[in-house]
C-alpha positions in Angstrom: -91.1 -8.6 2.6 -92.0 -11.7 0.5 -94.5 -11.2 -2.3 -98.0 -12.3 -1.6 -98.5 -16.0 -2.3 -102.2 -16.8 -3.2 -103.3 -20.2 -2.2 -104.8 -22.4 -5.0 -107.3 -25.1 -4.0 -107.2 -28.5 -5.5 -110.4 -27.8 -7.6 -108.5 -25.0 -9.4 -105.7 -27.2 -10.5 -105.3 -28.6 -14.0 -107.0 -31.9 -14.4 -103.7 -33.9 -14.4 -102.8 -32.2 -11.1 -105.8 -33.4 -9.2 -104.7 -36.3 -7.1 -108.0 -36.7 -5.2 -109.9 -37.2 -8.4 -107.2 -39.6 -9.6 -107.4 -41.6 -6.4 -111.2 -41.8 -6.7 -111.2 -42.8 -10.3 -108.1 -45.0 -10.6 -107.5 -46.2 -7.0 -104.8 -45.3 -4.4 -102.1 -47.4 -6.1 -102.2 -45.2 -9.2 -100.9 -42.2 -7.3 -97.2 -41.3 -6.9 -95.7 -40.5 -3.5 -95.8 -36.8 -4.3 -99.5 -37.0 -5.3 -100.4 -38.7 -2.0 -98.5 -36.1 0.0 -100.2 -33.4 -2.1 -103.6 -34.6 -0.8 -102.3 -34.2 2.7 -101.0 -30.7 2.0 -104.3 -29.6 0.3 -103.1 -26.4 -1.4 -100.1 -25.0 -3.1 -99.3 -21.4 -3.9 -99.7 -19.0 -6.8 -96.5 -20.3 -8.4 -96.5 -23.9 -7.2 -99.2 -26.6 -7.0 -99.2 -29.0 -4.0 -97.9 -31.8 -6.2 -94.9 -29.6 -7.2 -94.3 -28.7 -3.6 -94.5 -32.3 -2.6 -92.0 -33.3 -5.3 -89.6 -30.6 -4.0 -89.9 -32.0 -0.5 -89.4 -35.6 -1.6 -86.4 -34.5 -3.7 -84.8 -33.0 -0.6 -85.0 -36.3 1.1 -83.7 -38.3 -1.8 -87.2 -39.5 -2.7 -87.0 -41.7 0.3 -90.2 -41.9 2.5 -88.2 -43.4 5.3 -86.0 -40.3 5.4 -89.0 -38.1 5.2 -90.6 -40.0 8.1 -87.7 -39.0 10.3 -88.3 -35.2 9.7 -89.5 -33.0 12.6 -92.3 -30.4 12.4 -89.7 -27.7 12.7 -87.7 -29.2 9.8 -90.7 -29.6 7.5 -91.9 -26.1 8.3 -88.8 -24.6 6.8 -90.1 -25.5 3.3 -91.8 -22.5 1.7 -95.5 -23.3 1.5 -95.4 -25.7 4.5 -96.7 -24.4 7.8 -97.0 -26.2 11.1 -100.4 -27.7 10.3 -99.3 -29.2 7.0 -96.1 -30.5 8.6 -98.1 -32.2 11.3 -100.4 -33.8 8.7 -97.5 -35.3 6.8 -95.8 -36.6 9.9 -99.1 -38.1 11.2 -99.8 -39.9 8.0 -96.4 -41.4 7.8 -96.6 -42.5 11.4 -100.0 -44.2 10.7 -98.2 -46.1 7.8 -95.4 -47.1 10.1 -97.8 -48.4 12.8 -99.8 -50.3 10.1 -96.6 -52.0 9.1 -95.9 -52.9 12.7 -99.3 -54.4 13.1 -99.0 -56.5 9.9 -95.6 -57.8 11.0 -96.5 -58.6 14.6 -93.7 -58.6 17.1 -92.9 -62.0 18.5 -94.4 -62.9 21.9 -91.4 -65.1 22.8 -87.7 -64.3 22.4 -85.7 -67.1 20.8 -83.0 -65.1 19.1 -81.5 -61.6 18.8 -83.6 -61.1 15.7 -86.7 -61.5 17.8 -85.4 -58.9 20.2 -84.8 -56.5 17.3 -88.3 -57.1 16.0 -89.8 -56.4 19.4 -88.1 -53.1 19.6 -88.8 -51.9 16.0 -92.0 -50.0 16.8 -90.2 -48.2 19.7 -86.9 -47.3 18.2 -87.4 -47.0 14.4 -86.6 -43.5 12.9 -85.7 -41.8 16.2 -83.4 -38.8 16.0 -82.3 -39.2 19.6 -81.1 -42.1 21.8 -83.5 -44.1 24.0 -82.7 -47.0 26.4 -85.3 -49.7 26.7 -85.5 -53.1 28.4 -87.5 -56.2 27.4 -88.8 -58.1 30.4 -89.2 -61.8 30.1 -90.8 -64.5 32.3 -89.5 -68.0 33.1 -90.6 -69.3 29.6 -88.9 -66.5 27.7 -92.2 -64.8 26.9 -92.3 -61.0 26.7 -94.0 -59.5 29.8 -93.5 -55.9 28.6 -91.1 -53.4 27.1 -90.1 -50.5 29.3 -88.5 -47.1 28.4 -85.7 -46.4 30.9 -84.3 -43.1 29.6 -84.1 -40.7 26.7 -81.0 -38.9 25.7 -79.6 -36.6 23.0 -78.0 -37.4 19.6 -74.9 -39.0 21.2 -76.0 -40.8 24.3 -78.4 -41.6 27.1 -78.0 -42.7 30.7 -79.2 -46.1 31.9 -79.4 -46.3 35.7 -79.2 -50.0 36.9 -81.3 -49.1 40.0 -84.1 -48.0 37.7 -83.7 -51.0 35.4 -83.8 -53.6 38.2 -86.5 -51.7 40.1 -88.8 -52.1 37.1 -87.7 -55.8 36.6 -88.4 -56.6 40.2 -91.8 -54.8 40.1 -92.9 -56.8 37.0 -91.4 -60.0 38.4 -89.2 -60.6 35.4 -86.9 -63.6 35.4 -84.6 -62.2 32.7 -84.2 -59.0 30.7 -82.8 -57.8 27.4 -81.2 -54.4 27.1 -81.7 -52.3 24.0 -80.8 -48.8 22.8 -80.5 -47.1 19.5 -77.7 -45.3 17.7 -79.3 -42.5 15.6 -76.0 -42.1 13.8 -76.5 -45.6 12.2 -73.2 -46.9 13.8 -73.7 -50.6 14.8 -70.5 -51.1 16.8 -70.8 -50.5 20.6 -68.8 -47.8 22.2 -66.5 -48.5 25.2 -69.2 -46.9 27.3 -71.8 -49.3 25.9 -69.6 -52.3 26.8 -68.8 -51.0 30.3 -72.4 -50.3 31.0 -73.5 -53.8 29.8 -71.0 -55.5 32.1 -72.1 -53.4 35.0 -75.8 -54.2 34.5 -75.1 -57.9 33.9 -73.0 -58.1 37.1 -75.9 -56.4 39.1 -78.3 -58.9 37.5 -76.4 -61.9 38.7 -76.5 -60.6 42.3 -80.3 -60.2 42.0 -80.7 -63.5 40.1 -82.2 -61.6 37.1 -80.4 -62.9 34.0 -79.3 -60.2 31.5 -79.6 -62.2 28.3 -78.5 -59.7 25.7 -77.9 -56.0 24.8 -79.2 -55.0 21.3 -77.8 -51.9 19.6 -80.6 -50.8 17.2 -80.3 -48.9 13.9 -82.9 -48.6 11.1 -80.6 -50.8 8.9 -79.8 -53.6 11.4 -78.7 -54.4 14.9 -75.7 -55.5 17.0 -76.1 -58.3 19.6 -73.7 -58.5 22.5 -74.8 -62.1 23.0 -74.2 -63.1 19.4 -70.7 -61.5 19.6 -69.9 -63.4 22.8 -69.3 -60.4 24.9 -72.1 -60.6 27.5 
């Protein structure tokens, strides 16, 4: 049985370990990443303050908030001193930050390039640990009608049914569509399955007079465009 770990409130910490007071007196930019996370955690243990615990968590993720932002509740809960509630608080705070960034860098309303397609899909596909297949629906002028999730998969793949894709496109009266799915592994090159699926969907689109303009493979570091590579 583990020894009893007494919780220590922020008020009981040494003055230099009180991030709330530091934020109040010096402003939010004066705090380190660990101190900001410590405010979310709220308490440490008998042997470790919340700041120390936060430093330990950040160290595990290479002091990279983007990597921390990909962690699941189960994964964070494995750290001694982090229960489900604290894990959820960390994930929620990082998600708010991500959404704020998405709001400040507003996605384009009209698609003029593969980069525009990538930026449209950022809020949907960034930091996912599994594959998802989406389509961007466009009107006659190339403006975005909507983005639609077609399917979710595992770590290595997902299934995109052309009947579902064009059913959605016809329902929304789209003139053209752009396909997009992510590679959680970070690999930008398409698999043979990706290539075959793209050709199949593009062929079906020609029959229905719905132009398939591109297929974007999404990773956190960049993207691969079938149209840019001339293989549509």
